[in-house]
C-alpha positions as CSV (number, residue, x, y, z in Angstrom):
1,V,-73.7,-33.3,18.2
2,I,-74.7,-29.7,18.6
3,R,-73.3,-26.3,19.8
4,A,-76.0,-24.6,21.9
5,K,-76.8,-22.1,24.6
6,V,-79.0,-23.2,27.4
7,V,-81.8,-20.7,27.8
8,G,-84.0,-22.5,30.3
9,K,-84.5,-25.6,32.5
10,K,-87.4,-27.5,34.0
11,L,-87.6,-30.5,36.3
12,M,-89.9,-33.1,34.8
13,K,-91.4,-35.7,37.0
14,D,-91.6,-38.5,34.4
15,G,-89.2,-40.9,36.1
16,P,-88.7,-42.2,39.7
17,F,-86.0,-39.5,40.3
18,G,-87.1,-37.0,37.7
19,T,-85.6,-35.8,34.5
20,M,-84.2,-32.3,33.8
21,R,-85.3,-30.8,30.5
22,Y,-83.0,-28.0,29.3
23,T,-84.3,-25.6,26.7
24,V,-81.5,-24.8,24.2
25,K,-80.9,-22.3,21.4
26,Q,-79.1,-24.4,18.8
27,V,-76.2,-22.5,17.3
28,K,-74.9,-25.3,15.0
29,M,-75.5,-29.0,14.4
30,Y,-72.5,-31.1,13.5
31,R,-74.1,-34.5,13.3
32,G,-77.6,-36.0,13.5
33,F,-79.4,-34.0,10.8
34,Q,-81.1,-37.1,9.5
35,I,-82.6,-38.0,12.8
36,M,-83.4,-34.6,14.2
37,P,-82.7,-31.4,12.1
38,H,-83.3,-29.0,15.0
39,V,-82.9,-29.5,18.8
40,Q,-85.0,-27.5,21.2
41,Y,-84.7,-29.6,24.3
42,I,-82.0,-31.7,25.9
43,Y,-83.0,-34.3,28.5
44,T,-80.8,-35.7,31.3
45,E,-81.2,-37.3,34.7
46,A,-82.0,-34.8,37.4
47,S,-79.3,-36.2,39.7
48,E,-75.6,-36.3,38.9
49,S,-75.4,-39.6,40.9
50,L,-77.6,-41.1,38.1
51,C,-75.2,-39.6,35.4
52,G,-77.2,-36.4,34.8
53,V,-75.3,-33.4,33.7
54,K,-75.6,-29.9,35.1
55,L,-75.7,-27.1,32.5
56,E,-75.8,-23.4,33.4
57,V,-78.6,-21.3,32.0
58,N,-77.9,-18.1,30.0
59,K,-74.1,-18.3,30.7
60,Y,-72.2,-20.4,28.2
61,Q,-72.4,-22.0,24.8
62,Y,-71.8,-25.8,25.1
63,L,-70.8,-28.6,22.8
64,I,-73.3,-31.3,23.6
65,T,-73.4,-34.9,22.4
66,G,-76.0,-37.5,23.1
67,R,-78.5,-39.9,21.7
68,V,-82.0,-39.7,20.3
69,Y,-84.6,-41.9,22.0
70,E,-88.3,-41.8,21.1
71,G,-87.9,-38.4,19.5
72,K,-86.0,-36.8,22.4
73,V,-82.3,-35.9,22.8
74,Y,-80.7,-37.3,25.9
75,T,-77.2,-36.6,27.3
76,G,-75.3,-37.7,30.4
77,L,-72.0,-38.0,32.1
78,C,-70.9,-40.7,29.6
79,N,-71.5,-38.3,26.7
80,W,-69.1,-35.5,25.6
81,Y,-70.3,-32.1,26.8
82,E,-68.1,-29.1,27.3
83,K,-68.2,-25.3,27.5
84,W,-67.5,-24.1,24.0
85,D,-64.8,-21.7,25.0
86,Q,-62.9,-24.5,26.8
87,L,-62.5,-26.6,23.6
88,T,-59.0,-26.6,22.1
89,P,-58.4,-25.2,18.6
90,A,-57.8,-28.8,17.5
91,Q,-61.2,-29.9,18.9
92,R,-63.0,-27.0,17.1
93,K,-61.1,-27.9,13.9
94,G,-62.0,-31.5,14.4
95,L,-65.7,-30.7,14.7
96,N,-65.7,-28.7,11.5
97,H,-63.2,-30.6,9.4
98,R,-61.7,-33.8,10.9
99,Y,-64.0,-35.9,13.0
100,H,-66.3,-36.8,10.0
101,L,-63.2,-38.5,8.4
102,G,-63.4,-41.1,11.2
103,C,-67.0,-42.2,10.9
104,G,-65.8,-45.6,9.7
105,C,-63.4,-45.9,12.6
106,K,-63.9,-47.3,16.1
107,I,-62.1,-45.8,19.1
108,R,-61.0,-48.5,21.6
109,P,-60.2,-47.3,25.0
110,C,-57.0,-48.6,26.6
111,Y,-57.3,-48.9,30.4
112,Y,-54.0,-50.8,31.0
113,L,-51.0,-51.8,28.9
114,P,-50.4,-53.5,26.5
115,C,-53.1,-52.4,24.2
116,F,-53.6,-53.5,20.6
117,A,-56.0,-52.8,17.8
118,T,-57.9,-55.9,16.8
119,S,-58.9,-54.6,13.4
120,K,-57.7,-52.1,10.9
121,N,-60.5,-49.7,11.6
122,E,-59.6,-49.1,15.3
123,C,-57.7,-46.3,17.0
124,I,-56.4,-47.0,20.5
125,W,-57.4,-44.3,22.9
126,T,-54.7,-44.0,25.6
127,D,-56.1,-41.0,27.6
128,M,-57.8,-43.6,29.8
129,L,-54.3,-44.7,31.1
130,S,-53.9,-41.4,32.9
131,N,-57.5,-41.1,34.1
132,F,-58.0,-37.9,32.0
133,G,-60.7,-39.3,29.7
134,H,-62.3,-36.6,27.6
135,S,-60.0,-34.0,28.9
136,G,-56.7,-35.9,28.1
137,Y,-54.0,-34.8,25.7
138,Q,-55.1,-37.2,23.0
139,A,-58.7,-36.1,23.1
140,K,-57.8,-32.5,23.0
141,H,-55.3,-32.6,20.1
142,Y,-55.9,-35.6,17.9
143,A,-58.6,-37.0,15.6
144,C,-59.0,-40.7,14.7
145,I,-59.4,-40.7,10.9
146,Q,-59.6,-43.3,8.2
147,R,-56.5,-43.6,6.0
148,V,-55.5,-45.7,3.1
149,E,-57.1,-49.1,2.6
150,G,-59.5,-48.5,5.5
151,Y,-56.8,-48.2,8.2
152,C,-57.6,-45.8,11.0
153,S,-55.0,-43.8,12.9
154,W,-54.6,-40.7,15.0
155,Y,-54.0,-37.5,13.2
156,R,-52.8,-34.2,14.5
157,G,-52.3,-31.1,12.5
158,W,-53.8,-28.1,10.7
159,A,-53.0,-29.2,7.2
160,P,-55.3,-31.6,5.4
161,P,-54.4,-35.2,6.4
162,D,-52.2,-37.1,3.9
163,K,-54.3,-40.2,3.2
164,T,-51.4,-41.9,1.4
165,I,-49.4,-42.7,4.6
166,I,-50.0,-44.0,8.0
167,N,-48.1,-42.2,10.7
168,A,-47.5,-44.9,13.3
169,T,-45.6,-42.5,15.6
170,D,-48.8,-40.8,16.7
171,P,-50.4,-42.2,19.9
């Protein structure tokens, strides 16, 4: 998970449809230090129909998530990427102070009701009910964090989370 500005792009011909290689200037890394301490290139499919993402060169800073495979960072439409200035204050706060509290949690998408957590370390993600996905209200304003006795629940707020209670009224 990085914050970066795209400073170049090149179409690579290493696949049947090609791969786009974006050259990035990494501003900050939020996660992945152990695997790759610095990211210079981000790879994605050249075509959006194959889940490739289109990033603009020398225009915006982006939040980019992805995976590392054979020493390269890949991203796509199923990963979270967003223009940095379009992130909500809660998402920025989450990146810096909240999301790491949910590393032991699993987010289970809910596509239709009823939805239930099947273990104590799950948060039910209801943004999928309204077809908003990453841009839904829950994604923009809440963080799934681990609470007492390993239970995970959604947290919203600017104060440090109170780990002694579970707020069952949040989504």
